[in-house]
MILUM-914892 format. One record per residue (C-alpha): residue in one letter; x, y, z. Coordinates in steps of 0.2 Angstrom, whole numbers, padded with zeros to 4 digits, always signed. Layout:
BEGIN
AXYZ
...
END
This chain:
BEGIN
X+0110+0072-0018
X+0115+0054-0014
X+0133+0059-0020
X+0137+0077-0018
X+0125+0092-0017
X+0138+0106-0021
X+0130+0119-0033
X+0112+0112-0031
X+0100+0127-0032
X+0086+0128-0020
X+0069+0125-0028
X+0055+0136-0023
X+0036+0136-0026
X+0027+0152-0031
X+0009+0149-0028
X-0001+0153-0043
X-0017+0163-0040
X-0032+0156-0051
X-0045+0167-0058
X-0046+0184-0049
X-0033+0190-0037
X-0036+0183-0019
X-0033+0193-0003
X-0017+0187+0006
X-0014+0186+0024
X-0027+0179+0037
X-0025+0165+0049
X-0023+0147+0046
X-0030+0135+0059
X-0026+0117+0059
X-0033+0102+0069
X-0019+0090+0072
X-0021+0071+0077
X-0009+0074+0091
X-0016+0075+0109
X-0004+0088+0114
X+0007+0102+0107
X+0023+0094+0100
X+0039+0099+0109
X+0044+0116+0104
X+0062+0116+0110
X+0069+0111+0093
X+0069+0092+0090
X+0050+0090+0089
X+0041+0074+0097
X+0024+0067+0092
X+0032+0058+0077
X+0032+0066+0060
X+0017+0076+0063
X+0027+0085+0076
X+0040+0089+0063
X+0027+0093+0050
X+0018+0107+0060
X+0030+0112+0073
X+0048+0107+0070
X+0050+0112+0051
X+0039+0128+0054
X+0049+0136+0068
X+0066+0128+0064
X+0076+0122+0049
X+0089+0109+0046
X+0105+0110+0035
X+0097+0100+0022
X+0078+0103+0018
X+0065+0094+0009
X+0058+0100-0007
X+0039+0100-0004
X+0034+0110-0019
X+0029+0096-0030
X+0015+0083-0029
X+0019+0073-0044
X+0035+0065-0037
X+0043+0059-0021
X+0050+0074-0011
X+0069+0076-0013
X+0082+0084-0002
X+0087+0102-0006
X+0099+0115+0002
X+0092+0122+0018
X+0104+0131+0030
X+0118+0123+0021
X+0121+0130+0004
X+0131+0115-0002
X+0139+0099+0005
X+0152+0087-0001
X+0161+0071+0004
X+0180+0070+0005
X+0185+0058-0008
X+0202+0054+0000
X+0193+0051+0018
X+0175+0047+0014
X+0170+0048+0032
X+0172+0067+0032
X+0158+0078+0025
X+0160+0097+0022
X+0145+0108+0024
X+0146+0126+0018
X+0133+0136+0028
X+0122+0150+0023
X+0128+0168+0028
X+0116+0181+0034
X+0103+0170+0043
X+0097+0175+0060
X+0088+0166+0073
X+0071+0173+0079
X+0080+0180+0094
X+0091+0190+0083
X+0107+0180+0085
X+0117+0174+0070
X+0116+0156+0063
X+0134+0150+0060
X+0145+0135+0063
X+0145+0138+0082
X+0126+0135+0081
X+0128+0119+0071
X+0141+0112+0084
X+0130+0117+0098
X+0114+0109+0091
X+0123+0092+0087
X+0131+0091+0104
X+0114+0095+0112
X+0107+0078+0105
X+0122+0067+0103
X+0134+0071+0118
X+0127+0067+0135
X+0141+0076+0144
X+0138+0092+0135
X+0131+0106+0146
X+0118+0109+0133
X+0112+0091+0132
X+0094+0091+0129
X+0087+0074+0135
X+0070+0077+0126
X+0078+0082+0110
X+0090+0068+0110
X+0076+0055+0113
X+0067+0063+0098
X+0081+0064+0086
X+0097+0056+0092
X+0092+0039+0085
X+0091+0047+0067
X+0109+0052+0068
X+0117+0035+0071
X+0129+0037+0057
X+0136+0053+0062
X+0150+0053+0075
X+0155+0071+0077
X+0156+0088+0070
X+0169+0102+0071
X+0170+0120+0066
X+0181+0124+0051
X+0177+0143+0051
X+0162+0153+0055
X+0152+0146+0040
X+0160+0129+0037
X+0158+0113+0047
X+0164+0096+0045
X+0154+0081+0050
X+0163+0064+0053
X+0153+0048+0051
X+0156+0031+0059
X+0160+0024+0042
X+0159+0029+0024
X+0141+0030+0019
X+0131+0039+0006
X+0117+0040+0018
X+0125+0053+0029
X+0116+0068+0021
X+0099+0060+0024
X+0101+0059+0042
X+0104+0078+0043
X+0087+0081+0036
X+0080+0078+0054
X+0093+0089+0064
X+0084+0106+0067
X+0096+0120+0072
X+0093+0129+0089
X+0100+0145+0095
X+0114+0145+0108
X+0111+0163+0112
X+0093+0160+0117
X+0097+0144+0127
X+0109+0155+0137
X+0097+0169+0138
X+0083+0158+0146
X+0095+0151+0159
X+0102+0136+0150
X+0086+0127+0153
X+0078+0117+0139
X+0061+0118+0147
X+0061+0137+0147
X+0068+0137+0129
X+0053+0127+0124
X+0042+0140+0132
X+0052+0154+0122
X+0058+0145+0106
X+0070+0152+0094
X+0074+0145+0077
X+0077+0151+0059
X+0061+0145+0051
X+0047+0155+0043
X+0036+0155+0058
X+0039+0161+0076
X+0029+0156+0092
X+0019+0170+0100
X+0008+0159+0111
X+0009+0142+0119
X-0005+0134+0129
X-0001+0115+0133
X-0014+0103+0126
X-0024+0117+0119
X-0015+0128+0106
X+0001+0134+0098
X+0000+0151+0089
X+0014+0157+0077
X+0016+0172+0067
X+0026+0176+0051
X+0045+0178+0054
X+0047+0195+0045
X+0066+0193+0046
X+0065+0176+0037
X+0081+0174+0026
X+0072+0168+0011
X+0060+0181+0003
X+0054+0168-0009
X+0047+0158+0005
X+0040+0172+0015
X+0023+0165+0022
X+0007+0171+0014
X-0003+0170+0030
X-0002+0181+0044
X-0004+0168+0058
X-0004+0150+0061
X-0014+0141+0074
X-0011+0123+0079
X-0024+0114+0089
X-0022+0096+0096
X-0038+0086+0092
X-0034+0067+0093
X-0053+0062+0091
X-0058+0061+0073
X-0076+0066+0077
X-0069+0082+0086
X-0059+0087+0071
X-0074+0084+0060
X-0085+0095+0071
X-0072+0108+0072
X-0070+0109+0053
X-0089+0110+0050
X-0092+0123+0063
X-0078+0134+0056
X-0067+0132+0071
X-0053+0126+0060
X-0049+0128+0042
X-0039+0111+0040
X-0040+0094+0048
X-0028+0080+0047
X-0036+0063+0044
X-0055+0067+0043
X-0066+0052+0047
X-0067+0042+0031
X-0086+0040+0031
X-0087+0059+0031
X-0077+0062+0015
X-0091+0061+0003
X-0102+0073+0013
X-0088+0085+0016
X-0085+0086-0003
X-0104+0089-0006
X-0103+0103+0007
X-0089+0112-0002
X-0074+0106+0008
X-0058+0102-0001
X-0052+0084+0001
X-0034+0081-0004
X-0025+0064-0004
X-0010+0056-0012
X+0004+0043-0010
X+0019+0046+0001
X+0032+0035+0010
X+0021+0028+0023
X+0020+0011+0031
X+0006+0006+0044
X+0009-0011+0051
X+0014-0021+0066
X+0033-0022+0070
X+0036-0040+0078
X+0047-0046+0092
X+0058-0059+0084
X+0067-0066+0099
X+0051-0072+0108
X+0036-0083+0104
X+0025-0083+0094
X+0034-0071+0081
X+0051-0080+0083
X+0043-0092+0071
X+0044-0087+0052
X+0030-0098+0047
X+0018-0089+0060
X+0024-0072+0054
X+0020-0077+0036
X+0003-0084+0042
X-0001-0067+0050
X+0003-0058+0034
X-0009-0070+0024
X-0023-0068+0037
X-0025-0049+0034
X-0039-0042+0023
X-0030-0027+0017
X-0042-0023+0003
X-0057-0024+0015
X-0048-0012+0027
X-0045+0001+0014
X-0061+0000+0005
X-0074-0004+0018
X-0066+0005+0033
X-0055+0019+0026
X-0065+0023+0011
X-0051+0021-0001
X-0039+0033+0009
X-0026+0019+0009
X-0019+0005-0002
X-0014-0012+0003
X+0003-0015+0009
X+0013-0031+0006
X+0030-0024+0011
X+0040-0009+0018
X+0038+0000+0001
X+0024-0001-0011
X+0023-0008-0029
X+0030+0004-0041
X+0042+0012-0029
X+0061+0011-0035
X+0065+0000-0019
X+0051-0013-0021
X+0060-0026-0031
X+0052-0042-0035
X+0047-0051-0018
X+0043-0070-0019
X+0029-0067-0007
X+0013-0057-0011
X+0003-0056+0005
X-0014-0056-0001
X-0029-0061+0010
X-0029-0080+0010
X-0035-0087+0027
X-0033-0105+0021
X-0015-0102+0017
X-0013-0094+0034
X-0020-0109+0043
X-0009-0121+0033
X+0006-0111+0038
X+0001-0112+0056
X-0001-0131+0055
X+0016-0132+0046
X+0023-0122+0061
X+0018-0136+0072
X+0001-0130+0079
X-0012-0141+0071
X-0025-0152+0079
X-0031-0140+0091
X-0014-0134+0098
X-0014-0115+0096
X+0001-0103+0095
X+0005-0093+0111
X-0005-0077+0114
X+0003-0061+0108
X+0002-0044+0116
X+0003-0029+0104
X+0004-0011+0109
X-0006+0001+0099
X-0011+0020+0099
X-0027+0029+0101
X-0022+0042+0088
X-0006+0050+0081
X+0004+0055+0066
X+0001+0043+0052
X-0009+0031+0063
X-0026+0034+0053
X-0040+0026+0063
X-0029+0014+0074
X-0043+0008+0086
X-0055+0003+0072
X-0041-0004+0061
X-0034-0015+0075
X-0051-0022+0079
X-0053-0029+0062
X-0035-0035+0062
X-0037-0043+0078
X-0053-0052+0071
X-0043-0057+0055
X-0029-0065+0066
X-0042-0074+0077
X-0051-0081+0062
X-0035-0091+0058
X-0030-0096+0075
X-0019-0082+0080
X-0024-0074+0097
X-0018-0056+0099
X-0022-0044+0113
X-0021-0026+0108
X-0017-0013+0121
X-0020+0005+0117
X-0009+0020+0124
X-0007+0038+0119
X+0004+0041+0104
X+0018+0050+0112
X+0019+0036+0125
X+0019+0023+0112
X+0034+0032+0103
X+0044+0033+0119
X+0041+0015+0124
X+0046+0009+0106
X+0062+0019+0106
X+0067+0010+0122
X+0064-0007+0114
X+0056-0023+0121
X+0069-0027+0134
X+0063-0015+0148
X+0052-0020+0163
X+0038-0010+0155
X+0039-0018+0138
X+0045-0036+0142
X+0028-0043+0141
X+0025-0036+0123
X+0026-0045+0106
X+0024-0031+0094
X+0019-0013+0092
X+0009-0004+0079
X+0018+0011+0073
X+0016+0021+0057
X+0034+0021+0049
X+0042+0031+0035
X+0053+0027+0021
X+0058+0044+0013
X+0076+0040+0012
X+0087+0024+0012
X+0093+0027+0030
X+0075+0029+0037
X+0068+0015+0027
X+0081+0002+0030
X+0096+0005+0040
X+0089+0011+0056
X+0076-0004+0056
X+0085-0018+0048
X+0104-0017+0051
X+0110-0028+0065
X+0121-0013+0071
X+0105-0003+0073
X+0098-0012+0087
X+0092-0002+0102
X+0099+0009+0109
X+0110+0014+0094
X+0094+0016+0083
X+0077+0008+0082
X+0079-0010+0076
X+0068-0015+0090
X+0064-0033+0084
X+0079-0036+0083
X+0081-0041+0065
X+0097-0050+0062
X+0101-0056+0044
X+0119-0056+0038
X+0113-0055+0020
X+0102-0040+0024
X+0117-0032+0032
X+0129-0035+0017
X+0115-0027+0005
X+0113-0012+0016
X+0131-0009+0017
X+0133-0011-0002
X+0120+0002-0005
X+0128+0014+0007
X+0145+0012-0002
X+0138+0018-0019
X+0134+0035-0024
X+0126+0029-0040
X+0107+0032-0038
X+0102+0018-0050
X+0114+0005-0042
X+0108+0010-0025
X+0090+0008-0030
X+0094-0010-0037
X+0102-0015-0021
X+0088-0008-0010
X+0076-0018-0021
X+0086-0034-0018
X+0086-0029+0001
X+0067-0027+0001
X+0065-0044-0007
X+0074-0052+0008
X+0064-0042+0021
X+0047-0047+0013
X+0052-0065+0013
X+0058-0064+0032
X+0041-0055+0036
X+0048-0046+0052
X+0032-0035+0051
X+0014-0039+0048
X+0013-0028+0033
X-0004-0020+0032
X-0007-0003+0022
X+0000+0013+0015
X-0009+0028+0020
X-0015+0041+0006
X-0013+0056+0018
X-0031+0063+0018
X-0034+0081+0023
X-0050+0091+0023
X-0049+0109+0021
X-0061+0124+0020
X-0063+0131+0002
X-0054+0147+0009
X-0038+0138+0010
X-0028+0141-0006
X-0011+0137-0014
X-0008+0121-0004
X+0003+0108-0013
X+0000+0090-0007
X+0018+0083-0008
X+0023+0065-0008
X+0030+0067+0009
X+0025+0066+0028
X+0029+0085+0028
X+0021+0100+0021
X+0026+0118+0015
X+0014+0130+0024
X+0023+0145+0016
X+0013+0143+0000
X-0004+0143+0008
X-0015+0158+0009
X-0033+0160+0017
X-0045+0170+0008
X-0055+0183+0018
END
């Protein structure tokens, strides 16, 4: 995929029924960690949980994720585009051949006009269809893409700001919306979100803010092999872990995200399914590098040596995470061979603090870190940050953690540190993803990805890192790209621009009635394979 995807066949999962035949249909009810229903107007908010349960169920991108395997990292696969290729003579131009015969939920056709309309809605502030909310949620993910033009009804051409093999990865996150439906609801995105229209396998039937979102099967879905096996999907925001647990045990829901870790053993004994697995997840603190104390590399390394990651995973999270000592985890093709291994070593942390000039009772400046109360990939942020705060204090680093609602944290993070609201902050605790090279490295660590272009909020400025990212972008050879990204990871780990803490193992708890689910190595899930026995 990192070169040309022409001719790649779509991979589909056919859920196997074990034992006797199971009744199909039924309603799947999911308790999310979000405190509200994610934005339904196309480009979902609430982080990747919003994309997981709302964005990718109602809508679809040109390039999709293959979520049918649990034994390997999820890879891109054709979605609303049948194929794509880069122009060898002009490598800033990418041609996408669109799938014919696809309809939006409102009955209007998906075509090149819809692609141009959607792109302009998040990238062109002067376009009449500009969606301020959608642009905030997705625009930063499309930093490499300059424009798109229609070639014919089923062919479009994207132009990138520079030659880059990362371009297709960015289009995994642009969800196609219906121009006809936007016009029908009065050219108002708020009203569009109340009556959304995508091409996805589910369509919205009921929306109650902060309470529930109900979806039914899109019976006109273009892909019969992915026709959902359930009749209805109900999404319920439940930010409190204990609330989700009670809802699962009482039968109010069939599936919860992030069950309380101390409940897992009992849930298994009560017949509930617990599914876990590795995926490209990073939970840590993104540090502000242009202000004390984290402008000092020695203090950043000290903070990394101060964290008891094993204790967090084993004692607090019941082995539903693994210690994180970098952006990626050991064994990942981009891990490389970093010089530093940030194991729990308080004495080394204290020595580094003294080396930084803060010995003999002189303490580094106090830091203020913004955290969330819940959210996508955030696990148990309040309890985890209480332990992290203690670990840092034990070595002489004073950190004040300030909790806010998850979507509020995301909005403030995208704005960067240099706003009146954020100026007093020194870090934020956000669960971040590394499913592809663009998401993992370019948007966080390239000097040209500084806010507002993308989300290098720190900002991290390292010419060697820039050159390595650019070299990886220029190659379409997967092995060479992996080698370069491993080298880049070594540079980043040594610079310690984050406090690396843990990688989540994506725990979910489900009723025994839920069948056919595949836990992918991804933030996202395929709900079309799931059935609920009656």
